Structures are given as C-alpha cells and as structure tokens.
BAGU-69531 format. One record per residue (C-alpha): chain; x, y, z. Coordinates in nm, 2 decimals. Example, Ala and Ser with C-alpha at 12.3 -4.5 7.8 and 13.67 -1.06 7.14 Angstrom:
BEGIN
+-------+--------+--------+--------+
| kette |     px |     py |     pz |
+-------+--------+--------+--------+
|     A |   1.23 |  -0.45 |   0.78 |
|     A |   1.37 |  -0.11 |   0.71 |
+-------+--------+--------+--------+
//
This chain:
BEGIN
+-------+--------+--------+--------+
| kette |     px |     py |     pz |
+-------+--------+--------+--------+
|     A |  -0.58 |   7.82 | -17.66 |
|     A |  -0.80 |   7.96 | -17.36 |
|     A |  -0.95 |   7.77 | -17.15 |
|     A |  -1.31 |   7.64 | -17.20 |
|     A |  -1.60 |   7.38 | -17.00 |
|     A |  -1.52 |   7.03 | -17.16 |
|     A |  -1.88 |   6.96 | -17.17 |
|     A |  -1.94 |   7.26 | -17.37 |
|     A |  -2.03 |   7.24 | -17.76 |
|     A |  -1.80 |   7.32 | -18.01 |
|     A |  -1.88 |   7.71 | -18.05 |
|     A |  -1.58 |   7.80 | -18.33 |
|     A |  -1.29 |   7.73 | -18.52 |
|     A |  -0.94 |   7.91 | -18.45 |
|     A |  -0.99 |   8.18 | -18.60 |
|     A |  -1.33 |   8.21 | -18.49 |
|     A |  -1.20 |   8.24 | -18.10 |
|     A |  -0.90 |   8.45 | -18.21 |
|     A |  -1.17 |   8.71 | -18.32 |
|     A |  -1.35 |   8.67 | -18.00 |
|     A |  -1.03 |   8.71 | -17.83 |
|     A |  -0.98 |   9.06 | -17.98 |
|     A |  -1.28 |   9.19 | -17.90 |
|     A |  -1.30 |   9.52 | -17.76 |
|     A |  -1.59 |   9.44 | -17.55 |
|     A |  -1.65 |   9.17 | -17.28 |
|     A |  -1.80 |   8.85 | -17.40 |
|     A |  -1.96 |   8.61 | -17.16 |
|     A |  -2.14 |   8.30 | -17.36 |
|     A |  -2.37 |   8.08 | -17.13 |
|     A |  -2.56 |   7.75 | -17.18 |
|     A |  -2.92 |   7.67 | -17.13 |
|     A |  -2.90 |   7.61 | -16.75 |
|     A |  -2.73 |   8.00 | -16.71 |
|     A |  -2.39 |   7.86 | -16.71 |
|     A |  -2.04 |   8.02 | -16.80 |
|     A |  -1.90 |   7.83 | -17.08 |
|     A |  -1.71 |   8.09 | -17.26 |
|     A |  -1.57 |   8.41 | -17.17 |
|     A |  -1.32 |   8.61 | -17.34 |
|     A |  -0.97 |   8.81 | -17.22 |
|     A |  -1.17 |   9.13 | -17.21 |
|     A |  -1.42 |   8.99 | -16.97 |
|     A |  -1.15 |   8.89 | -16.72 |
|     A |  -0.99 |   9.24 | -16.74 |
|     A |  -1.37 |   9.43 | -16.71 |
|     A |  -1.48 |   9.14 | -16.41 |
|     A |  -1.21 |   9.05 | -16.22 |
|     A |  -1.19 |   8.71 | -16.27 |
|     A |  -0.96 |   8.43 | -16.44 |
|     A |  -1.14 |   8.21 | -16.69 |
|     A |  -1.08 |   7.94 | -16.44 |
|     A |  -1.30 |   8.11 | -16.19 |
|     A |  -1.60 |   8.19 | -16.42 |
|     A |  -1.63 |   7.89 | -16.66 |
|     A |  -1.92 |   7.68 | -16.53 |
|     A |  -2.03 |   7.92 | -16.31 |
|     A |  -2.38 |   8.07 | -16.32 |
|     A |  -2.42 |   8.39 | -16.44 |
|     A |  -2.57 |   8.55 | -16.20 |
|     A |  -2.20 |   8.56 | -16.00 |
|     A |  -2.20 |   8.88 | -16.25 |
|     A |  -2.47 |   9.06 | -16.11 |
|     A |  -2.53 |   9.27 | -15.88 |
|     A |  -2.64 |   9.08 | -15.51 |
|     A |  -2.97 |   9.25 | -15.53 |
|     A |  -3.09 |   9.17 | -15.89 |
|     A |  -2.97 |   8.82 | -15.90 |
|     A |  -3.30 |   8.69 | -15.78 |
|     A |  -3.49 |   8.86 | -16.08 |
|     A |  -3.22 |   8.76 | -16.32 |
|     A |  -3.31 |   8.39 | -16.28 |
|     A |  -3.62 |   8.43 | -16.36 |
|     A |  -3.53 |   8.75 | -16.68 |
|     A |  -3.27 |   8.49 | -16.83 |
|     A |  -3.57 |   8.18 | -16.79 |
|     A |  -3.86 |   8.39 | -16.98 |
|     A |  -3.56 |   8.45 | -17.24 |
|     A |  -3.43 |   8.12 | -17.30 |
|     A |  -3.83 |   7.98 | -17.41 |
|     A |  -3.82 |   8.28 | -17.63 |
|     A |  -3.42 |   8.37 | -17.75 |
|     A |  -3.36 |   8.67 | -17.95 |
|     A |  -3.17 |   8.93 | -18.05 |
|     A |  -3.10 |   9.22 | -17.81 |
|     A |  -2.89 |   9.51 | -17.94 |
|     A |  -2.70 |   9.77 | -17.71 |
|     A |  -2.82 |  10.09 | -17.64 |
|     A |  -3.14 |   9.99 | -17.58 |
|     A |  -3.14 |  10.22 | -17.26 |
|     A |  -3.17 |   9.98 | -17.01 |
|     A |  -3.01 |  10.06 | -16.66 |
|     A |  -2.85 |   9.75 | -16.63 |
|     A |  -2.55 |   9.66 | -16.37 |
|     A |  -2.23 |   9.41 | -16.39 |
|     A |  -2.08 |   9.32 | -16.02 |
|     A |  -1.69 |   9.30 | -16.02 |
|     A |  -1.48 |   9.01 | -15.81 |
|     A |  -1.43 |   9.27 | -15.56 |
|     A |  -1.80 |   9.36 | -15.50 |
|     A |  -1.82 |   9.68 | -15.69 |
|     A |  -2.10 |   9.75 | -15.91 |
|     A |  -2.07 |   9.92 | -16.25 |
|     A |  -2.30 |  10.05 | -16.52 |
|     A |  -2.34 |   9.84 | -16.85 |
|     A |  -2.47 |   9.83 | -17.16 |
|     A |  -2.54 |   9.45 | -17.27 |
|     A |  -2.66 |   9.30 | -17.61 |
|     A |  -2.79 |   8.94 | -17.60 |
|     A |  -2.73 |   8.68 | -17.94 |
|     A |  -2.88 |   8.37 | -17.90 |
|     A |  -2.74 |   8.07 | -18.13 |
|     A |  -2.83 |   7.73 | -18.18 |
|     A |  -2.64 |   7.41 | -17.98 |
|     A |  -2.76 |   7.06 | -17.95 |
|     A |  -2.84 |   7.09 | -17.57 |
|     A |  -3.05 |   7.40 | -17.61 |
|     A |  -2.95 |   7.79 | -17.75 |
|     A |  -2.60 |   7.92 | -17.65 |
|     A |  -2.66 |   8.31 | -17.54 |
|     A |  -2.37 |   8.54 | -17.63 |
|     A |  -2.35 |   8.87 | -17.42 |
|     A |  -2.17 |   9.10 | -17.54 |
|     A |  -2.07 |   9.37 | -17.22 |
|     A |  -1.99 |   9.68 | -17.23 |
|     A |  -1.85 |   9.90 | -16.92 |
|     A |  -1.96 |  10.24 | -16.92 |
|     A |  -1.84 |  10.41 | -16.63 |
|     A |  -1.66 |  10.70 | -16.84 |
|     A |  -1.93 |  10.77 | -17.04 |
|     A |  -2.18 |  10.79 | -16.76 |
|     A |  -1.92 |  11.02 | -16.55 |
|     A |  -1.92 |  11.25 | -16.89 |
|     A |  -2.29 |  11.23 | -16.94 |
|     A |  -2.35 |  11.30 | -16.56 |
|     A |  -2.08 |  11.60 | -16.55 |
|     A |  -2.27 |  11.69 | -16.89 |
|     A |  -2.62 |  11.72 | -16.70 |
|     A |  -2.45 |  11.86 | -16.38 |
|     A |  -2.32 |  12.16 | -16.60 |
|     A |  -2.63 |  12.18 | -16.79 |
|     A |  -2.79 |  12.24 | -16.44 |
|     A |  -2.57 |  12.47 | -16.37 |
|     A |  -2.64 |  12.68 | -16.65 |
|     A |  -3.01 |  12.65 | -16.64 |
|     A |  -2.99 |  12.73 | -16.27 |
|     A |  -2.80 |  13.09 | -16.36 |
|     A |  -3.01 |  13.16 | -16.63 |
|     A |  -3.26 |  13.14 | -16.41 |
|     A |  -3.07 |  13.34 | -16.14 |
|     A |  -3.08 |  13.62 | -16.39 |
|     A |  -3.38 |  13.59 | -16.54 |
|     A |  -3.55 |  13.63 | -16.13 |
|     A |  -3.27 |  13.93 | -16.11 |
|     A |  -3.39 |  14.10 | -16.42 |
|     A |  -3.79 |  14.05 | -16.35 |
|     A |  -3.76 |  14.16 | -15.98 |
|     A |  -3.62 |  14.44 | -16.11 |
|     A |  -3.89 |  14.50 | -16.34 |
|     A |  -4.18 |  14.44 | -16.08 |
|     A |  -4.00 |  14.67 | -15.83 |
|     A |  -3.96 |  14.96 | -16.04 |
|     A |  -4.28 |  14.94 | -16.24 |
|     A |  -4.52 |  15.07 | -15.96 |
|     A |  -4.20 |  15.31 | -15.83 |
|     A |  -4.20 |  15.45 | -16.09 |
|     A |  -4.58 |  15.53 | -16.13 |
|     A |  -4.54 |  15.65 | -15.74 |
|     A |  -4.26 |  15.90 | -15.90 |
|     A |  -4.44 |  16.00 | -16.18 |
|     A |  -4.74 |  16.04 | -15.98 |
|     A |  -4.56 |  16.24 | -15.71 |
|     A |  -4.39 |  16.49 | -16.03 |
|     A |  -4.75 |  16.59 | -16.15 |
|     A |  -4.87 |  16.66 | -15.80 |
|     A |  -4.56 |  16.91 | -15.70 |
|     A |  -4.65 |  17.08 | -16.02 |
|     A |  -5.01 |  17.08 | -15.97 |
|     A |  -5.07 |  17.11 | -15.62 |
|     A |  -5.38 |  17.26 | -15.64 |
|     A |  -5.62 |  17.03 | -15.85 |
|     A |  -5.80 |  16.84 | -15.65 |
|     A |  -5.91 |  16.58 | -15.97 |
|     A |  -5.54 |  16.52 | -16.07 |
|     A |  -5.48 |  16.46 | -15.66 |
|     A |  -5.78 |  16.20 | -15.62 |
|     A |  -5.64 |  16.03 | -15.93 |
|     A |  -5.27 |  16.06 | -15.80 |
|     A |  -5.37 |  15.90 | -15.43 |
|     A |  -5.55 |  15.66 | -15.57 |
|     A |  -5.23 |  15.57 | -15.78 |
|     A |  -4.96 |  15.57 | -15.54 |
|     A |  -5.17 |  15.35 | -15.31 |
|     A |  -5.20 |  15.10 | -15.59 |
|     A |  -4.84 |  15.06 | -15.64 |
|     A |  -4.72 |  15.05 | -15.29 |
|     A |  -5.01 |  14.79 | -15.23 |
|     A |  -4.81 |  14.63 | -15.55 |
|     A |  -4.51 |  14.65 | -15.40 |
|     A |  -4.58 |  14.49 | -15.04 |
|     A |  -4.78 |  14.22 | -15.20 |
|     A |  -4.45 |  14.14 | -15.39 |
|     A |  -4.23 |  14.19 | -15.10 |
|     A |  -4.48 |  13.98 | -14.88 |
|     A |  -4.43 |  13.70 | -15.17 |
|     A |  -4.08 |  13.72 | -15.14 |
|     A |  -4.05 |  13.69 | -14.79 |
|     A |  -4.30 |  13.42 | -14.77 |
|     A |  -4.08 |  13.22 | -14.99 |
|     A |  -3.80 |  13.25 | -14.76 |
|     A |  -3.98 |  13.17 | -14.45 |
|     A |  -4.12 |  12.82 | -14.62 |
|     A |  -3.78 |  12.76 | -14.76 |
|     A |  -3.62 |  12.84 | -14.41 |
|     A |  -3.93 |  12.58 | -14.28 |
|     A |  -4.06 |  12.89 | -14.08 |
|     A |  -4.39 |  12.98 | -14.17 |
|     A |  -4.58 |  12.99 | -13.88 |
|     A |  -4.95 |  12.87 | -13.96 |
|     A |  -5.22 |  12.94 | -13.67 |
|     A |  -5.41 |  12.65 | -13.74 |
|     A |  -5.80 |  12.60 | -13.55 |
|     A |  -6.12 |  12.48 | -13.69 |
|     A |  -6.17 |  12.71 | -13.95 |
|     A |  -6.49 |  12.81 | -14.13 |
|     A |  -6.45 |  12.83 | -14.55 |
|     A |  -6.74 |  13.01 | -14.64 |
|     A |  -6.63 |  13.34 | -14.50 |
|     A |  -6.25 |  13.32 | -14.61 |
|     A |  -6.34 |  13.23 | -14.97 |
|     A |  -6.60 |  13.54 | -14.96 |
|     A |  -6.31 |  13.73 | -14.85 |
|     A |  -6.11 |  13.68 | -15.14 |
|     A |  -6.36 |  13.72 | -15.37 |
|     A |  -6.36 |  14.04 | -15.22 |
|     A |  -6.05 |  14.15 | -15.25 |
|     A |  -6.03 |  14.09 | -15.63 |
|     A |  -6.39 |  14.23 | -15.75 |
|     A |  -6.18 |  14.61 | -15.80 |
|     A |  -5.93 |  14.43 | -16.03 |
|     A |  -6.23 |  14.20 | -16.21 |
|     A |  -6.41 |  14.50 | -16.24 |
|     A |  -6.14 |  14.70 | -16.45 |
|     A |  -6.16 |  14.42 | -16.71 |
|     A |  -6.48 |  14.34 | -16.71 |
|     A |  -6.49 |  14.06 | -16.58 |
|     A |  -6.74 |  13.83 | -16.50 |
|     A |  -6.68 |  13.68 | -16.12 |
|     A |  -6.91 |  13.43 | -16.03 |
|     A |  -6.86 |  13.16 | -15.73 |
|     A |  -7.07 |  12.86 | -15.62 |
|     A |  -6.96 |  12.81 | -15.24 |
|     A |  -7.20 |  12.52 | -15.09 |
|     A |  -7.34 |  12.66 | -14.78 |
|     A |  -7.29 |  12.33 | -14.55 |
|     A |  -6.89 |  12.33 | -14.62 |
|     A |  -6.79 |  12.20 | -14.30 |
|     A |  -6.50 |  12.34 | -14.06 |
|     A |  -6.16 |  12.26 | -14.17 |
|     A |  -5.83 |  12.26 | -13.93 |
|     A |  -5.61 |  12.57 | -14.09 |
|     A |  -5.51 |  12.86 | -14.08 |
|     A |  -5.80 |  13.10 | -14.19 |
|     A |  -5.56 |  13.39 | -14.30 |
|     A |  -5.30 |  13.14 | -14.53 |
|     A |  -5.61 |  13.01 | -14.66 |
|     A |  -5.73 |  13.34 | -14.81 |
|     A |  -5.37 |  13.38 | -14.98 |
|     A |  -5.46 |  13.10 | -15.12 |
|     A |  -5.82 |  13.15 | -15.29 |
|     A |  -5.66 |  13.50 | -15.39 |
|     A |  -5.39 |  13.44 | -15.52 |
|     A |  -5.55 |  13.20 | -15.75 |
|     A |  -5.81 |  13.40 | -15.78 |
|     A |  -5.56 |  13.72 | -15.87 |
|     A |  -5.37 |  13.52 | -16.13 |
|     A |  -5.68 |  13.37 | -16.27 |
|     A |  -5.76 |  13.74 | -16.36 |
|     A |  -5.42 |  13.84 | -16.41 |
|     A |  -5.39 |  13.66 | -16.71 |
|     A |  -5.79 |  13.67 | -16.80 |
|     A |  -5.86 |  13.89 | -17.08 |
|     A |  -6.10 |  14.17 | -17.07 |
|     A |  -6.51 |  14.06 | -17.07 |
|     A |  -6.37 |  13.67 | -16.99 |
|     A |  -6.55 |  13.52 | -16.69 |
|     A |  -6.32 |  13.38 | -16.35 |
|     A |  -6.53 |  13.08 | -16.13 |
|     A |  -6.45 |  12.98 | -15.77 |
|     A |  -6.68 |  12.68 | -15.67 |
|     A |  -6.61 |  12.50 | -15.33 |
|     A |  -6.77 |  12.18 | -15.24 |
|     A |  -6.73 |  11.87 | -15.00 |
|     A |  -6.71 |  11.52 | -14.97 |
|     A |  -6.67 |  11.27 | -14.70 |
|     A |  -6.29 |  11.34 | -14.72 |
|     A |  -6.21 |  11.63 | -14.82 |
|     A |  -6.32 |  12.01 | -14.92 |
|     A |  -6.21 |  12.12 | -15.29 |
|     A |  -6.20 |  12.48 | -15.41 |
|     A |  -6.20 |  12.51 | -15.81 |
|     A |  -6.05 |  12.84 | -15.98 |
|     A |  -6.14 |  12.83 | -16.34 |
|     A |  -6.06 |  13.12 | -16.57 |
|     A |  -6.12 |  13.14 | -16.94 |
|     A |  -5.80 |  13.28 | -17.03 |
|     A |  -5.52 |  13.20 | -17.25 |
|     A |  -5.48 |  12.86 | -17.11 |
|     A |  -5.17 |  12.69 | -17.00 |
|     A |  -4.82 |  12.57 | -17.28 |
|     A |  -4.84 |  12.16 | -17.23 |
|     A |  -4.48 |  12.20 | -17.15 |
|     A |  -4.52 |  12.43 | -16.86 |
|     A |  -4.81 |  12.24 | -16.71 |
|     A |  -4.59 |  11.99 | -16.52 |
|     A |  -4.33 |  12.26 | -16.36 |
|     A |  -4.65 |  12.54 | -16.29 |
|     A |  -4.57 |  12.53 | -15.93 |
|     A |  -4.23 |  12.55 | -15.90 |
|     A |  -4.07 |  12.85 | -15.78 |
|     A |  -3.97 |  13.15 | -16.00 |
|     A |  -4.12 |  12.96 | -16.27 |
|     A |  -4.28 |  13.23 | -16.53 |
|     A |  -4.43 |  13.15 | -16.85 |
|     A |  -4.74 |  13.02 | -16.68 |
|     A |  -4.96 |  13.19 | -17.00 |
|     A |  -4.99 |  13.00 | -17.31 |
|     A |  -5.02 |  13.25 | -17.64 |
|     A |  -4.86 |  13.59 | -17.76 |
|     A |  -4.99 |  13.87 | -17.50 |
|     A |  -4.73 |  13.67 | -17.21 |
|     A |  -4.79 |  13.88 | -16.85 |
|     A |  -4.47 |  13.94 | -16.66 |
|     A |  -4.44 |  13.82 | -16.29 |
|     A |  -4.20 |  13.62 | -16.06 |
|     A |  -4.38 |  13.31 | -16.08 |
|     A |  -4.40 |  13.29 | -15.69 |
|     A |  -4.73 |  13.28 | -15.61 |
|     A |  -4.87 |  12.94 | -15.71 |
|     A |  -4.56 |  12.78 | -15.56 |
|     A |  -4.64 |  12.98 | -15.22 |
|     A |  -4.99 |  12.87 | -15.31 |
|     A |  -4.87 |  12.46 | -15.32 |
|     A |  -4.65 |  12.54 | -14.96 |
|     A |  -4.95 |  12.66 | -14.79 |
|     A |  -5.17 |  12.35 | -14.91 |
|     A |  -4.93 |  12.14 | -14.86 |
|     A |  -4.90 |  12.29 | -14.53 |
|     A |  -5.23 |  12.20 | -14.39 |
|     A |  -5.20 |  11.87 | -14.54 |
|     A |  -5.34 |  11.90 | -14.90 |
|     A |  -5.26 |  11.91 | -15.25 |
|     A |  -5.35 |  12.14 | -15.56 |
|     A |  -5.33 |  12.03 | -15.89 |
|     A |  -5.32 |  12.24 | -16.24 |
|     A |  -5.56 |  12.15 | -16.57 |
|     A |  -5.56 |  12.35 | -16.87 |
|     A |  -5.72 |  12.20 | -17.24 |
|     A |  -5.45 |  12.35 | -17.41 |
|     A |  -5.42 |  12.75 | -17.56 |
|     A |  -5.71 |  12.96 | -17.55 |
|     A |  -5.92 |  12.75 | -17.36 |
|     A |  -5.83 |  12.83 | -16.99 |
|     A |  -5.69 |  12.70 | -16.70 |
|     A |  -5.85 |  12.54 | -16.38 |
|     A |  -5.69 |  12.52 | -16.05 |
|     A |  -5.83 |  12.29 | -15.80 |
|     A |  -5.71 |  12.27 | -15.40 |
|     A |  -5.79 |  11.99 | -15.18 |
|     A |  -5.76 |  11.99 | -14.82 |
|     A |  -5.89 |  11.70 | -14.58 |
|     A |  -6.15 |  11.74 | -14.35 |
+-------+--------+--------+--------+
//
C-alpha cells in the first residue's frame, strides 16, 4: 500500500487504490486547504518527486513559480463552487518538475465530498510530445504557406511585368508595319507611355518594399501642407477615373494644419489609396477623399463604391504580397504591395491606417491618421 497523509480521509479500498496506481495519467488529490493527500506512481514519474516528498505539501509546489500566487486565488475560488472540469478545454496550463523544468499539461478536476471539505482529484497529463508534434506541424504549414505565397508572387510578378511589356512590343510592331499613319502613331505612343509608367511604378514599389524591409527608406521630414499634397494625388488619378466614368469627389478642410512629414511620401500614400479605389471600383462608380482634423491628428479618408473586402481578408489587408483584396467574382490581379507600402510609410510618420468594409458589394474605406 502506498503511503498517504495519516490525517487524510479514506479515499477508497485496495481495488480502487490499485486502479489509481495503474492510471496512465498523473493523479494528485488535494484537500480543502490545498495540501496534497494522495499521489500515484505516474505523478512521481511526471514531477520527479517521491510520494513522501509530496504528501502534505501545498499543491503549488507543482505549479511554476510565476503562477503560484494566481493559482492560490484560483484554487480558493474553485473550492467555493467545486465542479467537474474535463480535459481538452484548450487551457494553457503548465506544471513544474522537481528539477525546476516547466512543461505543458492538460488537467481535469473532479471534486469528491469529504468530511472536512471536498477533496479535489486532479488528473494531469504531460503533453510535451504532443505539443512538439503540433508545433512542428504548425511550422511545416507556415513553411508550406510561405512557399505557396512565394510561388504565387513569382507568377503574379511575371504577369504584371509581362502585361505592359506585351502592350509595348505589340504597338512597336504595329508602328513598324505602319510607319506613316499619324493616328496610329499617336495611339501607340500613348499606350507605350502608359505601359512603361506602369512597369516603372511596379519596379518602384518593389524597391520601396526592399528599402522598408532593410530599414533604408529615407524620409525628408519637414513641416508639410497637406492640401496641395492631397490635391496632387487626386490630379494624378483623374485620368484613370475618367476612363472608367468614375466620379471622384474631394472634401478637404481649408484649415488643415501642417504636419511633420515627407510630402512626396505622403502624396504616395494618398495616390496608392486613390488608385487602388479606382482600380477596384466598377465603371460609373464613385471614389471619395475627405480630410479633416482634430486637436490630436489629421484624418484622411478614402472610400469607394467597389465590391468591398472579404471579411476573411480584412485583418490581413496590409500584409505584403497579400492578394485577394477584392470581394466578388471579378478579382483584379496585383502584387499586394500598395497597401503594405501605405501602412509602412504611415507608421514611419508616427501615424496609423485602418481598413473597413461593410461586406461584399458595399465598398471599402481606408482611414489614415497622422499626428499633429
């Protein structure tokens, strides 16, 4: 018969004790005062103590040091309303071995009535190996996701580079075949210029991301008037908006205060948000920019009547190389760099940016907040 606290109540007969001894989980019974009154051999193996070392000791001996104070309070609350708690509730629980090592556990609790207050029997399972397997599986899944993301990025980058290049080469061939057609030459030059600018913007975005990641993006910080910065961004996207018959509206407060920032980079932020809104808004829709200020910050809001943002994508909308910003069937392609660059530039200015959408078909709104 294994030793137990002489003052403990009789918890069962020999057959019950044999069953406790043979249990695959560590079993620790605690009285109403929080002292250990029974352990089995698996508890000895799990925690590295002998029975004699455990019996009569406070159960907090088996709890990591940083958690002992909180455990006392939790145990006292539990003793007031004891109830059965099954394993596998997803609680982040830990045990402490005699040598001081801490290990992850699952614990179920079962209160048993006794003369001097309930005895709480804890079934404790060491899940170190399971956690290692789960962590390894999670790491493998992250690596797989990263590999797929890299493949998707390379494929999308190839598409984004090839599309304007194909247009340039196609119009060059047409010019070579019809060198004396002035109307054709004018349209060819317009298309070639637009395609070349699209390629240049793509390369600029890639370079900006590289500089940001390396911490080498330089900002020319000075007192900056926001009105001309925002109006310049609006002028830059007007041709694209007119080509899609999109109504572009601006409400910029006349008394916007100056902010400390890089005018060119802040214009890039506004342009990225506006061009993104125009890109995803269907023909005949509307895009709006509003700017106002309070005592603490300037708020710039860009909204559209586009297809909205999928709720599953919304928390990740500013991640680099994240695609799928658009909800609905007619998804636009893109590298997913523009919004990530917006976030990084805004944060470098001490501000923040957020996205919101009421759901598919209900447009999207992006709000930039810059400190005064």
